[in-house]
C-alpha positions in Angstrom: -31.2 -5.7 14.3 -27.7 -4.9 15.7 -26.7 -1.2 15.1 -23.6 -0.8 13.0 -21.1 2.0 12.6 -21.6 4.2 9.6 -18.8 4.6 7.0 -17.5 7.9 8.6 -17.1 6.3 12.0 -15.3 3.3 10.5 -13.0 5.6 8.6 -12.3 7.6 11.9 -11.5 4.4 13.8 -9.1 3.3 11.0 -7.4 6.7 11.1 -7.2 6.8 14.9 -5.9 3.2 15.5 -2.3 3.9 14.6 -2.1 7.1 16.7 -3.5 5.3 19.8 -1.2 2.3 19.2 1.8 4.7 18.9 0.9 6.5 22.1 0.6 3.3 24.0 3.9 1.9 22.6 5.8 5.1 23.5 4.6 4.6 27.1 4.6 0.9 27.6 7.0 -0.6 25.0 5.0 -3.8 24.8 4.1 -4.4 21.1 1.9 -7.4 21.5 0.1 -6.2 24.5 -0.5 -2.7 23.0 -1.7 -4.1 19.7 -4.2 -6.4 21.5 -5.4 -3.6 23.7 -6.1 -1.3 20.7 -7.9 -4.1 18.9 -10.1 -4.6 21.9 -10.8 -0.9 22.2 -11.8 -0.8 18.5 -14.1 -3.7 19.1 -15.7 -1.9 22.1 -16.2 1.2 19.9 -17.9 -0.9 17.2 -20.2 -2.3 19.8 -21.0 0.7 21.9 -20.9 3.8 19.6 -23.9 2.8 17.4 -26.0 2.5 20.6 -24.6 5.3 22.7 -23.4 7.7 20.1 -19.9 8.8 19.2 -18.0 10.4 22.2 -16.9 14.0 22.0 -13.3 12.9 22.1 -13.1 9.7 20.1 -9.3 9.4 20.4 -9.4 10.0 24.1 -12.1 7.4 24.5 -10.1 4.8 22.6 -7.0 5.6 24.6 -8.8 5.2 27.9 -10.4 1.9 26.9 -7.1 0.5 25.5 -5.2 1.6 28.5 -7.6 -0.1 30.8 -7.4 -3.3 28.8 -3.6 -3.2 28.8 -3.6 -2.5 32.5 -5.9 -5.4 33.2 -3.8 -7.7 31.1 -0.6 -6.7 32.9 -2.3 -7.2 36.2 -3.5 -10.7 35.1 -0.1 -11.7 33.8 1.6 -10.4 37.0 -0.8 -12.2 39.2 -0.1 -15.5 37.4 3.6 -15.0 38.1 2.9 -13.9 41.7 4.4 -10.4 41.1 1.5 -8.1 42.0 3.9 -5.4 43.2 5.1 -4.9 39.6 1.7 -3.5 38.6 2.2 -0.6 40.9 5.7 0.2 39.5 4.7 -0.3 35.9 1.3 1.4 35.9 1.1 4.2 38.4 -2.5 5.1 39.3 -2.3 8.6 37.8 -0.9 7.3 34.5 -4.3 6.5 33.0 -5.3 10.1 33.7 -2.1 11.3 32.0 -2.8 9.2 29.0 -6.4 10.5 28.7 -5.0 14.0 28.9 -2.5 13.2 26.2 -5.3 11.9 24.0 -7.0 15.3 24.1 -4.1 16.9 22.4 -4.5 15.0 19.1 -2.6 17.7 17.2 0.3 18.1 19.6 2.2 15.2 18.1 1.5 12.7 15.4 2.4 9.3 16.8 2.0 7.6 13.4 5.4 8.4 12.1 7.2 7.1 15.2 5.2 3.9 15.0 6.3 3.2 11.5 9.9 3.4 12.6 9.2 1.3 15.7 7.7 -1.5 13.7 11.0 -1.7 11.7 12.4 -3.6 14.7 16.0 -4.7 14.2 15.2 -8.1 15.6 13.1 -8.8 12.5 14.2 -9.5 9.0 13.5 -6.7 6.5 10.6 -8.7 4.9 9.0 -9.3 8.3 9.4 -5.7 9.3 7.6 -4.6 6.1 4.9 -7.3 6.6 4.3 -6.4 10.2 4.1 -2.7 9.6 1.6 -3.2 6.7 -0.5 -5.3 9.1 -0.4 -2.9 12.0 -0.2 0.5 10.3 -1.8 -0.1 6.9 -4.5 -2.3 8.3 -4.0 -4.7 5.4 -5.3 -8.2 5.7 -3.0 -11.1 5.6 -4.2 -12.0 2.2 -3.6 -8.5 0.9 0.0 -8.5 2.3 0.6 -11.9 0.8 -0.5 -10.7 -2.6 1.8 -7.6 -2.2 4.7 -10.0 -1.5 3.5 -12.5 -4.1 3.6 -15.4 -1.7 0.8 -17.8 -0.5 -1.4 -16.5 2.2 -0.4 -19.3 4.6 3.2 -18.4 4.2 2.5 -14.8 5.1 0.4 -15.8 8.1 3.3 -17.8 9.4 5.7 -14.9 8.8 3.4 -12.5 10.7 3.1 -14.9 13.6 6.8 -15.4 13.8 7.4 -11.6 13.7 5.0 -11.0 16.6 6.7 -13.9 18.6 10.1 -12.4 17.9 8.9 -9.0 19.1 7.5 -10.6 22.2 10.7 -12.5 22.9 12.7 -9.4 22.5 10.8 -7.9 25.3 10.2 -4.2 25.9 12.9 -3.0 23.5 11.4 0.1 22.0 13.8 2.9 23.2 13.3 6.4 22.1 14.3 6.7 18.4 17.5 8.5 17.6 18.4 10.2 14.3 20.6 7.3 13.5 17.7 4.8 14.1 15.5 6.7 11.7 18.2 6.8 9.0 18.9 3.1 9.4 15.2 2.1 9.2 14.2 4.6 6.6 14.4 2.1 3.6 11.9 -0.2 5.4 9.5 2.7 6.1 9.7 3.8 2.5 9.0 0.3 1.2 6.0 0.0 3.5 4.5 3.3 2.3 5.2 2.3 -1.3 3.3 -1.0 -0.9 0.5 0.6 1.1 0.0 3.2 -1.7 0.1 0.5 -4.4 -2.6 -1.5 -2.6 -4.7 1.7 -2.4 -4.1 2.7 -6.0 -5.1 -0.8 -7.3 -6.5 -3.1 -4.7 -5.4 -6.7 -5.0 -9.0 -7.8 -4.3 -12.5 -6.6 -3.7 -15.3 -4.8 -5.5 -13.5 -1.5 -6.0 -10.6 -0.8 -8.2 -8.8 1.3 -5.6 -8.9 2.1 -1.8 -8.6 5.8 -1.4 -8.1 5.4 2.4 -4.9 3.6 1.9 -3.4 5.7 -0.8 -4.3 8.9 1.0 -2.8 7.6 4.3 0.4 6.7 2.5 0.6 10.2 1.0 -0.1 11.8 4.4 2.6 9.8 6.2 5.1 10.5 3.3 4.4 14.3 3.8 5.2 13.9 7.5 8.3 12.0 6.7 9.5 14.7 4.2 9.1 17.3 6.9 11.1 15.2 9.3 13.8 14.3 6.8 14.0 17.0 4.2 17.6 16.1 3.3 16.7 12.5 2.2 16.1 12.7 -1.5 14.3 9.3 -1.7 11.6 10.5 0.7 10.9 13.3 -1.8 11.1 10.8 -4.6 8.5 8.5 -3.1 6.1 11.3 -2.2 6.5 12.7 -5.8 5.8 9.2 -7.2 2.7 8.9 -5.1 1.3 12.3 -6.1 2.1 11.9 -9.8 0.5 8.5 -9.9 -2.5 9.3 -7.8 -3.2 12.4 -10.0 -4.6 9.9 -12.6 -7.1 8.4 -10.2 -10.1 10.6 -11.2 -9.9 9.2 -14.8 -9.3 5.6 -14.0 -12.9 4.5 -13.4 -16.2 5.1 -15.1 -19.5 6.1 -13.5 -20.1 2.5 -12.4 -16.6 1.9 -11.1 -15.5 0.2 -14.2 -11.8 0.2 -15.0 -10.6 2.6 -17.7 -7.0 1.8 -19.0 -4.4 4.5 -19.3 -4.7 4.7 -23.1 -8.5 5.4 -22.9 -8.5 7.9 -20.0 -9.6 11.5 -20.5 -6.4 13.2 -19.4 -8.0 16.5 -18.7 -9.6 14.8 -15.8 -6.2 14.2 -14.2 -5.5 16.2 -11.0 -3.3 19.0 -12.2 -2.6 20.2 -8.7 -1.1 16.9 -7.7 0.9 16.8 -10.9 2.3 20.3 -10.3 3.2 19.5 -6.6 4.7 16.1 -7.5 6.8 17.6 -10.2 8.1 20.3 -7.9 9.0 17.8 -5.2 10.7 15.6 -7.7 12.8 18.4 -9.1 13.9 19.3 -5.5 14.8 15.7 -4.8 16.8 15.3 -8.0 18.7 18.4 -7.2 20.0 16.9 -4.0 22.4 14.6 -5.8 22.0 10.9 -5.1 19.3 9.4 -7.3 17.4 6.4 -6.1 14.7 4.1 -7.4 11.8 6.1 -6.1 13.0 9.2 -7.8 13.5 7.2 -11.1 10.0 5.8 -10.9 8.7 9.3 -10.1 10.4 10.6 -13.2 8.7 7.9 -15.3 5.3 8.9 -13.8 6.0 12.5 -14.7 6.7 11.6 -18.3 3.3 9.8 -18.4 1.6 12.8 -16.9 3.0 15.4 -19.2 2.2 13.3 -22.4 -1.0 14.3 -24.3 -1.7 10.7 -25.3 -0.2 7.2 -25.0 1.1 7.5 -28.6 2.8 10.8 -27.9 4.5 9.6 -24.7 8.3 9.7 -24.7 8.7 5.9 -24.6 12.4 5.9 -25.4 13.1 8.1 -22.4 10.8 6.0 -20.2 12.7 2.8 -21.4 16.0 4.5 -20.6 14.8 5.2 -17.1 13.6 1.6 -16.6 17.1 0.5 -17.6 18.3 2.2 -14.5 16.0 0.0 -12.4 16.9 -3.3 -14.1 18.8 -4.5 -11.0 16.1 -3.6 -8.6 14.4 -6.8 -7.2 10.9 -5.6 -8.2 9.0 -7.9 -10.6 6.3 -5.3 -11.2 8.9 -2.7 -12.3 10.3 -5.3 -14.6 6.8 -5.9 -16.0 6.4 -2.2 -16.7 9.8 -2.2 -18.4 8.7 -4.9 -20.7 5.7 -2.8 -21.8 8.0 0.2 -22.4 10.3 -2.1 -24.4 7.4 -3.1 -26.5 6.3 0.5 -27.1 9.9 1.3 -28.4 11.0 -1.9 -30.1 7.7 -3.6 -30.9 5.4 -6.2 -29.2 7.7 -9.2 -30.0 10.5 -7.6 -28.0 8.1 -7.0 -25.1 6.9 -10.6 -25.3 10.4 -11.9 -25.1 11.0 -9.8 -22.0 7.8 -11.2 -20.5 8.9 -14.8 -21.2 12.1 -14.1 -19.3 10.1 -12.5 -16.4 7.8 -15.5 -16.3 10.7 -17.6 -14.9 10.4 -15.7 -11.6 8.1 -17.8 -9.5 6.9 -14.7 -7.6 5.1 -13.4 -10.7 4.8 -16.4 -13.1 1.1 -16.9 -12.2 0.2 -13.2 -11.5 -2.7 -11.8 -13.4 -0.9 -8.7 -14.4 1.8 -10.6 -16.2 -0.8 -12.6 -18.0 -2.8 -9.4 -18.9 0.4 -7.8 -20.2 1.1 -10.8 -22.3 -2.5 -10.6 -23.7 -2.1 -7.0 -24.5 1.2 -7.5 -26.4 -0.2 -10.6 -28.2 -3.1 -8.4 -29.4 -0.8 -5.7 -30.6 1.3 -8.3 -32.4 -1.9 -9.6 -34.2 -2.1 -12.9 -32.4 -5.7 -12.3 -31.5 -6.8 -15.9 -30.7 -3.9 -16.3 -28.2 -4.6 -12.9 -26.8 -8.2 -13.8 -26.1 -7.2 -16.9 -24.1 -4.6 -14.9 -22.1 -7.2 -12.2 -21.3 -9.5 -14.8 -20.0 -6.8 -16.5 -18.0 -5.8 -13.2 -16.5 -9.4 -12.6 -15.5 -9.5 -15.9 -13.7 -6.3 -15.0 -11.7 -7.4 -11.6 -10.4 -9.6 -11.1 -7.3 -10.3 -7.5 -8.1 -13.8 -7.2 -9.7 -13.2 -4.2 -11.9 -10.0 -5.7 -13.3 -11.7 -9.0 -13.9 -14.7 -7.4 -15.6 -12.5 -5.3 -17.9 -10.4 -8.3 -18.9 -13.5 -10.4 -19.7 -15.1 -7.6 -21.6 -12.0 -6.9 -23.6 -11.7 -10.6 -24.4 -15.4 -10.7 -25.5 -14.9 -7.6 -27.7 -11.8 -9.0 -29.3 -13.5 -12.3 -29.9 -16.5 -10.6 -31.6 -14.1 -8.6 -33.7 -12.2 -11.7 -34.7 -15.5 -13.6 -35.5 -16.7 -10.6 -37.6 -13.4 -10.5 -39.5 -13.6 -14.2 -40.1 -17.2 -14.0 -41.5 -16.2 -11.0 -43.7 -13.3 -12.9 -45.1 -15.2 -16.1 -45.7 -18.0 -14.3 -47.5 -15.5 -12.6 -49.8 -16.5 -9.1 -48.8 
């Protein structure tokens, strides 16, 4: 039997990979080569650590192995082009020692944040910047990124391949980041963190409802970003949104990992510390003047968090805030607006909004649109149609807890409908 890394070691490798990649990029400016070297180092760790034990300095170990792999690759490429002398100028003999020494100071500088900005390379389109960063930094699979973008997996695979080829063609163009660079690339970094958190909060596939590693990492990087750019209100808005949303996580699943919808959650189980911190950060961000979409979404999350129940939620205020987001190109926000519209003006109004949203090919076949339609049909009393929509939504999701909940709800509604029919026919 081949020894395998335990969960703690796997989590450690996942956390260390971006910092190692960032350190290599800062020194060598070769995105493709550095990424390949880090992947090989991670594979070596997965093979060697279970047999030999974890090294005292895991980051230093990964850095040393990745540097050797990168050095070997540069030498091989140079040899093929008959330019052996370039190896000496590019990779001084003492540089590997310097890198290993850098690795020991894991707390001296967090490379992660710089790497987020580096991945937002100006040679790439914004969509490719986001996709590439999600792949490299978030560790998301091509399928997960495709679902986040609401495009076919094959399309996303091509997009990622083109992005890497573009970076390679651009050459070693990763100069030191200036304040202007960070400001210009900030919207992309924020979008990446937003999508990473969303995938962590509700995974697009798999046996678990959420991936805590992703949501926690997005929150961690957002905290770093707020310390770096405290005068950017949308940074605070995004961090507040994450905290206010993640505060509900303890109540979102039952003892067996089953999904518990918002209306059925025990709100006393919500994380009050995160709610307090998120509210404080949001108030600071709003006081800075310019209000952006992340701050608006955070304000909506705050209204949900302060409400004692779904019925007692300030839905008119939430709908008013969603109206501010109507021109944002975000189908999921539009979906949430339709639900708020239904809570204020009735389910038929919400269904009409969903019908309009279904014209968007990015979301027309998405399980959440179908599930929302089922919910509003149920509220409108169209139970037979609702049952079919719940079942259709279950077929469209690849997240097991979501699928199980949708099927269970459809079964319960079907039983209730059958019982009601029997009662009516018997004249009771």
